[in-house]
VOGU-3710 file (C-alpha; in Angstrom, 3 decimals, decimal comma):
1> miheafpllr> -0,042/0,046/-0,213  2,873/2,245/0,154  3,042/2,784/-3,488  -0,386/4,414/-3,223  1,145/7,386/-1,607  3,454/8,105/-4,471  0,669/9,941/-6,566  0,000/11,950/-3,551  3,726/13,032/-3,055  4,153/13,812/-6,869
11> rwsvllsiaa> 0,952/16,202/-6,395  2,589/17,860/-3,221  5,629/18,329/-5,034  3,912/20,058/-7,978  1,774/22,203/-5,597  4,852/23,482/-3,786  6,658/24,291/-7,042  3,780/26,240/-8,294  3,300/28,217/-5,140  6,986/28,919/-4,885
21> lsacttvgpd> 6,958/30,358/-8,363  3,972/32,399/-7,531  5,974/34,051/-4,649  7,087/37,025/-6,850  5,213/39,844/-5,530  6,686/41,999/-2,884  4,480/44,958/-1,502  5,474/47,926/-0,020  8,200/50,529/-0,686  11,891/49,366/-1,050
31> feppepevpt> 14,359/50,974/1,324  16,497/53,975/-0,316  19,410/55,390/1,966  18,887/59,059/2,703  20,930/61,489/0,838  22,941/63,660/3,841  22,387/67,310/3,210  25,882/68,484/4,367  28,188/71,230/3,560  31,434/70,515/1,401
41> sydapipsrf> 33,655/71,857/4,439  33,207/72,773/7,994  32,674/76,585/8,827  34,885/76,821/11,818  38,574/76,968/11,050  40,506/73,853/11,444  43,795/74,015/13,654  46,889/73,089/11,802  47,691/69,945/13,870  44,436/68,603/12,634
51> qgsfssdyww> 45,173/69,197/8,772  48,255/66,694/8,768  48,274/63,287/7,027  45,744/60,543/7,655  46,637/58,259/10,530  45,466/54,915/10,921  45,989/54,778/14,477  43,366/54,616/17,029  42,527/58,228/17,966  43,601/58,001/21,598
61> elfndpklse> 47,114/56,785/20,674  47,639/60,278/19,014  47,877/61,607/22,711  51,088/59,281/23,172  50,035/58,503/26,703  50,872/54,574/27,336  48,442/54,690/30,413  45,625/56,299/28,575  45,923/53,838/25,681  45,933/50,921/28,370
71> lvelgleenl> 42,713/52,200/29,941  40,975/52,623/26,861  41,950/49,173/25,534  40,856/47,749/28,898  37,546/49,509/28,526  36,948/48,156/25,128  37,428/44,493/26,570  35,466/44,959/30,098  33,236/47,850/29,996  29,822/46,798/30,788
81> eiraaasrvr> 28,045/48,907/28,195  29,956/47,753/25,599  29,422/44,083/26,558  25,718/44,646/26,920  25,664/46,142/23,369  27,451/42,989/21,893  24,895/41,052/23,738  22,311/42,835/22,019  23,882/42,256/18,713  23,893/38,508/19,121
91> earaqargvt> 20,400/38,614/20,348  19,202/40,642/17,270  21,137/38,101/14,978  19,494/35,410/16,681  16,021/36,956/16,153  16,849/37,635/12,386  17,925/34,010/12,063  14,504/32,950/13,451  12,604/35,166/11,031  14,565/33,877/8,172
101> aqtgpnfeig> 13,751/30,116/9,345  9,905/31,241/8,833  10,241/31,664/5,226  10,789/27,847/4,760  8,696/24,825/5,384  7,900/23,539/8,946  8,092/20,010/9,723  7,026/18,130/12,976  7,071/14,315/13,798  5,046/12,553/16,240
111> gesggsisrn> 4,288/8,681/16,793  2,010/6,508/18,604  2,286/2,917/19,828  -0,776/0,485/21,224  -1,494/-3,302/21,870  -3,970/-5,553/22,902  -4,358/-9,082/24,608  -7,171/-11,381/23,671  -7,795/-14,565/25,546  -10,748/-17,224/24,986
121> lgaedhtrsg> -12,805/-18,270/27,929  -11,906/-21,637/29,008  -8,627/-21,812/27,236  -4,932/-21,302/28,120  -3,864/-19,752/24,899  -4,307/-15,858/24,045  -3,556/-13,663/21,264  -1,284/-10,407/21,379  -1,353/-7,758/18,877  0,067/-4,292/18,375
131> sleaildgsw> 0,443/-1,201/16,419  2,943/1,480/15,629  2,169/5,007/13,915  4,585/7,765/12,756  3,137/10,964/11,668  5,067/13,672/9,633  3,033/17,116/9,710  4,275/19,990/7,749  3,155/23,477/6,635  4,778/26,135/4,460
141> eidvfgrlar> 3,405/29,623/3,984  3,756/30,806/0,497  5,065/34,244/0,356  2,763/35,304/-2,353  2,945/39,148/-1,423  6,297/39,315/0,440  5,165/39,554/4,020  7,814/37,182/5,160  10,410/38,673/2,972  9,659/42,083/4,255
151> seeaawarae> 9,774/40,567/8,044  13,206/39,062/7,251  14,304/42,586/5,594  13,307/44,333/8,799  14,542/41,787/11,199  18,298/42,188/9,582  18,092/45,547/9,442  17,454/45,745/13,133  20,324/43,438/13,716  22,733/45,542/11,681
161> reealqreav> 21,621/48,576/13,751  22,548/46,901/16,940  26,104/46,385/15,595  26,081/50,186/14,691  25,003/50,758/18,285  27,615/48,671/19,537  30,265/50,723/17,775  28,285/53,887/18,972  28,934/52,376/22,742  32,509/52,060/21,825
171> rlttaeiart> 32,677/55,802/20,640  30,761/57,176/23,512  32,866/54,967/26,143  36,195/55,670/24,817  35,539/59,262/24,796  34,499/59,149/28,298  37,472/57,252/29,496  39,729/59,854/27,819  38,008/62,747/29,219  37,914/61,102/32,750
181> yinlrgeqlr> 41,554/60,451/32,380  42,519/64,087/31,261  40,263/65,436/34,112  42,292/63,334/36,551  45,643/64,311/35,259  44,315/68,112/35,128  43,354/67,833/38,830  46,901/66,286/39,604  48,398/69,226/38,114  46,334/71,718/39,805
191> lsltqrsldl> 47,077/69,876/43,220  50,869/70,095/42,484  50,489/73,797/41,662  48,780/74,450/44,698  51,234/72,637/46,957  54,143/74,789/45,076  52,126/77,972/45,856  52,153/76,674/49,470  55,755/76,594/49,352  56,256/80,071/48,293
201> qeqtlelvqq> 53,695/81,325/50,735  55,528/79,516/53,621  58,745/81,319/52,374  57,110/84,496/52,225  55,657/83,969/56,001  59,124/83,205/57,044  60,060/86,711/55,431  57,617/88,596/57,246  58,039/87,010/60,316  61,892/88,051/60,255
211> rvasglapgl> 60,741/91,505/59,278  58,083/91,852/62,097  60,707/90,363/64,610  63,189/93,175/63,389  60,469/95,742/63,736  60,555/96,457/59,973  56,873/95,348/59,400  53,811/95,681/61,273  52,288/92,456/63,059  49,334/92,717/60,593
221> devraraala> 51,701/91,673/57,815  51,956/88,362/59,493  48,349/88,140/59,988  47,656/88,482/56,339  50,396/85,886/55,399  49,021/83,244/57,665  45,529/83,836/56,184  46,875/83,573/52,684  48,525/80,206/53,563  45,491/79,050/55,193
231> slqadlgplr> 43,422/79,729/52,017  45,723/77,779/49,925  45,615/74,819/52,415  41,930/75,050/52,066  42,015/73,913/48,253  43,875/70,676/48,963  41,172/68,706/50,465  38,498/69,233/47,476  41,424/68,512/44,928  42,328/65,320/46,502
241> sniqsfenal> 38,696/64,321/46,529  38,290/65,040/42,974  41,416/63,058/42,125  39,914/60,086/43,959  36,602/60,534/42,239  37,927/60,433/38,944  40,159/57,224/39,662  37,013/55,633/40,869  35,084/56,593/37,735  37,849/55,016/35,544
251> avltdqppga> 37,804/51,914/37,643  33,884/51,655/36,955  34,376/52,421/33,404  36,717/49,296/33,170  34,413/47,135/35,189  36,446/47,348/38,334  35,604/48,263/41,993  36,434/51,877/43,064  40,088/52,093/44,070  41,196/49,249/41,916
261> lvellspeap> 43,417/51,564/39,740  45,012/53,742/42,439  48,463/52,045/41,854  48,033/52,502/38,117  47,086/56,021/38,267  48,847/57,257/41,409  52,247/58,604/39,821  51,521/62,028/38,549  51,846/62,690/34,744  51,479/65,563/32,483
271> vpdvedgspv> 48,093/66,181/30,818  48,170/64,326/27,768  47,896/66,577/24,675  47,779/65,952/20,740  50,778/67,395/18,791  50,310/65,840/15,375  46,527/64,804/15,074  44,635/63,036/12,337  43,104/65,074/9,792  39,413/66,325/10,150
281> gvpldmvrhr> 38,507/65,798/6,632  35,039/67,059/5,344  31,627/66,549/6,703  30,938/63,754/4,316  33,772/61,855/5,982  31,965/62,182/9,476  28,901/61,052/8,026  30,449/57,662/6,887  32,236/57,370/10,203  29,478/58,218/12,811
291> pdlraaelqi> 28,095/54,916/14,110  25,000/56,724/15,405  24,205/57,941/11,808  24,471/54,582/10,568  22,019/53,200/13,260  19,515/56,118/12,350  19,793/55,201/8,789  19,251/51,369/9,566  16,204/52,527/11,550  14,716/53,866/8,436
301> aaataeigva> 15,566/50,744/6,727  13,724/48,571/9,210  10,823/51,020/9,164  10,564/51,006/5,594  10,382/46,956/5,469  7,548/47,112/8,193  5,482/49,265/5,931  5,713/46,155/3,473  4,734/43,638/6,313  1,792/45,800/7,349
311> taelyprlti> 0,528/46,118/3,394  1,120/42,364/2,895  -1,626/42,013/5,657  -4,230/43,568/3,314  -3,627/40,642/1,006  -4,658/36,770/1,131  -2,394/34,512/2,853  -1,821/31,254/1,193  -0,240/28,209/3,471  0,000/24,637/2,423
321> pgsisltrgg> -0,510/22,146/5,259  0,013/18,556/4,746  0,869/15,316/6,614  1,837/11,669/5,897  1,419/8,899/8,341  2,980/5,289/8,329  1,048/2,841/10,255  2,204/-0,525/11,171  -0,676/-2,837/12,445  -0,599/-6,420/13,483
331> vgtenivntl> 2,588/-6,484/15,340  3,107/-9,588/17,200  0,896/-11,726/14,849  1,493/-13,034/11,436  -0,622/-10,610/9,537  1,323/-7,452/9,550  -0,072/-4,633/7,770  1,924/-1,489/6,658  -0,352/1,395/5,781  0,998/4,883/4,382
341> mgslslllqm> -1,536/7,717/4,275  -1,053/11,291/3,198  -3,088/14,498/3,051  -2,327/17,844/1,372  -4,283/21,000/1,102  -4,070/24,574/0,295  -5,319/26,913/2,928  -6,338/30,440/1,834  -6,764/33,069/4,537  -8,345/36,168/3,019
351> plydggerre> -9,141/39,463/4,794  -12,914/40,532/4,593  -13,569/43,246/7,164  -11,819/44,380/10,348  -13,311/48,012/10,618  -10,021/49,391/8,885  -7,412/48,063/11,481  -5,219/46,717/8,604  -5,198/49,948/6,758  -4,649/52,017/9,854
361> avtaaeerat> -1,550/49,666/10,662  -0,014/50,464/7,404  -0,485/54,090/8,092  1,012/53,798/11,459  3,971/51,983/9,836  4,471/54,895/7,395  4,495/57,463/10,301  7,167/55,307/11,984  9,250/55,668/8,696  8,808/59,200/8,730
371> qallnyretl> 9,691/59,436/12,266  12,917/57,493/11,558  13,786/59,822/8,749  13,212/63,043/11,004  15,380/61,205/13,531  18,154/60,735/11,053  18,257/64,364/10,122  18,218/65,425/13,820  21,007/63,151/14,478  23,057/64,441/11,373
381> lnalqeveda> 22,611/68,060/12,355  23,726/67,383/15,944  26,717/65,610/14,744  27,615/68,391/12,508  27,092/70,775/15,520  29,387/68,625/17,674  32,197/68,835/15,112  31,826/72,538/14,697  31,753/73,283/18,321  34,561/71,098/19,059
391> llnyrgtalr> 36,750/73,044/16,494  35,601/76,471/17,547  36,246/75,531/21,458  39,605/74,022/20,554  40,806/77,084/18,647  39,504/79,398/21,193  41,127/77,381/24,161  44,521/77,394/22,208  44,477/81,255/22,067  43,652/81,322/25,816
401> lssleeaven> 46,268/78,969/26,478  48,782/81,248/24,558  47,850/84,281/26,440  47,808/82,561/29,763  51,495/81,264/29,362  52,717/84,911/28,859  50,379/85,916/32,000  52,206/83,242/34,200  55,739/84,119/32,952  55,057/87,940/33,905
411> nrlayqqsqe> 53,049/87,288/36,938  56,096/84,956/38,054  58,478/88,072/37,389  56,129/90,235/39,318  56,027/88,144/42,415  59,882/87,853/42,237  60,346/91,575/42,114  57,747/92,448/44,713  59,115/89,893/47,091  62,529/91,526/46,631
421> lyrqgfasfi> 61,245/94,946/47,075  59,480/94,100/50,351  62,664/92,610/51,595  64,564/96,133/50,842  61,177/97,861/52,479  60,322/99,719/49,090  57,068/97,783/48,813  54,240/97,049/50,849  53,177/93,278/52,009  49,852/94,139/50,212
431> dvldsqrelt> 51,993/94,328/46,953  53,515/90,810/47,764  50,111/89,284/48,378  48,556/90,666/45,184  51,534/89,465/43,070  51,407/86,335/44,418  47,639/85,850/44,217  47,923/86,882/40,519  50,626/84,243/39,975  48,689/81,360/41,731
441> tseqelaeae> 45,614/82,225/39,794  47,201/82,535/36,455  49,023/79,137/37,137  45,626/77,648/37,905  43,888/79,218/34,830  46,750/77,717/32,535  46,615/74,362/34,066  42,864/74,338/33,515  43,223/75,550/30,000  45,845/72,791/29,215
451> rqlsleavnl> 43,184/70,386/30,430  40,415/72,013/28,456  42,312/71,869/25,167  43,000/68,233/25,670  39,342/67,698/26,280  38,441/69,435/23,178  40,725/67,171/21,227  38,784/64,361/22,499  35,438/65,946/21,908  36,436/66,453/18,394
461> yaalgsglpe> 37,614/62,877/17,689  34,493/61,657/19,455  32,427/63,913/16,954  34,108/62,816/14,068  33,474/59,251/14,769  36,838/58,005/13,296  39,705/56,020/14,596  37,521/53,385/16,184  37,892/49,669/15,839  36,335/48,099/12,826
471> eeelassegq> 33,315/45,830/13,278  35,446/42,698/12,642  37,557/43,379/15,671  34,675/44,175/17,881  32,942/40,753/16,620  36,141/38,911/17,846  35,360/39,971/21,454  31,597/39,536/21,406  31,675/36,082/22,971  33,462/37,626/26,185
//
């Protein structure tokens, strides 16, 4: 009886072939990448150190600070946000593979067994018989209007978007590590300058005490000198607290408990600076490099595909269900019977009336695509602004730094002269205090300008989005 199922199998094969050939209509719009409207060049002037030849190094390596590079590399491996983003990539890929699997046939197999015993009354003999049955059920939705194809398209666009968001997490995290490290070194520099100012103030206090003891200066000068010394000492506590806070922040950014990086960061080091930076390029380069722009573009792609999914729901859905069962009866007897049976059908589901629900779903999908396009435009404008602001702030800080260097040098000379004049009795102690206060203030402002210049360099590189690990390098560490 097995041969009786062959015509059925041939019929099934023919129907599947016809249905597969009919799957040639995909409704809904096709995705077209947006054309970024950007100027040919940046409006802000580009500093000379960012006009050099292209560097293939990671941007943080341009600071020539081994500890900064070590921290960033550690963050790329251990930062929790980057690792969570990598997990979201794997999740999205698994979901996309699941959607792809829905485009093919689906089979399930089951089985059943049974038996019986019969005995004649008054007789010792009995009869045993049993049966075995295996059932193969299958179904295949024929994608006549592209619902499955658009679903697959949307799923893989979302997976690629998660990959872009992973690189965006890298962009933001590396910049945050660099900013925190620069702030740490900046506070260490300010602490060092404050301690040096304390040494100068203590020398001044000794000089005043000598003059007061000799009757050459009033006791008020000593009181003022002690007040100035106490004022400087008051700055030490907050500076040390800030340093420890930045150390703790770096530890958390690299998935370590607060205090874990004290030994690595305790030796003071200069504020890192860029001498020969990678070129800024043109705005279109930034568009190609920024992962958040890529993610926004892929959101448009997913939303566009979802329009096709919603549109396909307006049309009939065709499914081919079928089953094959093989039964072996009479097991345990001489009369074993094998039976092969099969069934095949075409299931057509056609929407008749839903009060406009499906049509409104299409409208909602179209609006989501519009929102994705507007989000892309906003992301693009914000990215351009970030680059422009970083260029302007870098230039302004560089000019301020140059002026402060001159101010520090002149204030140092003024302090030395006022101290000597006070020793000789040709200047009041107020002149000494004023000159020392001006020197301390200008040194602190210079240190702050050095820190801010380095921070603006980080802001510029982060805004450009270049100098980051490629997707292949990130993929190699996704299993961590």
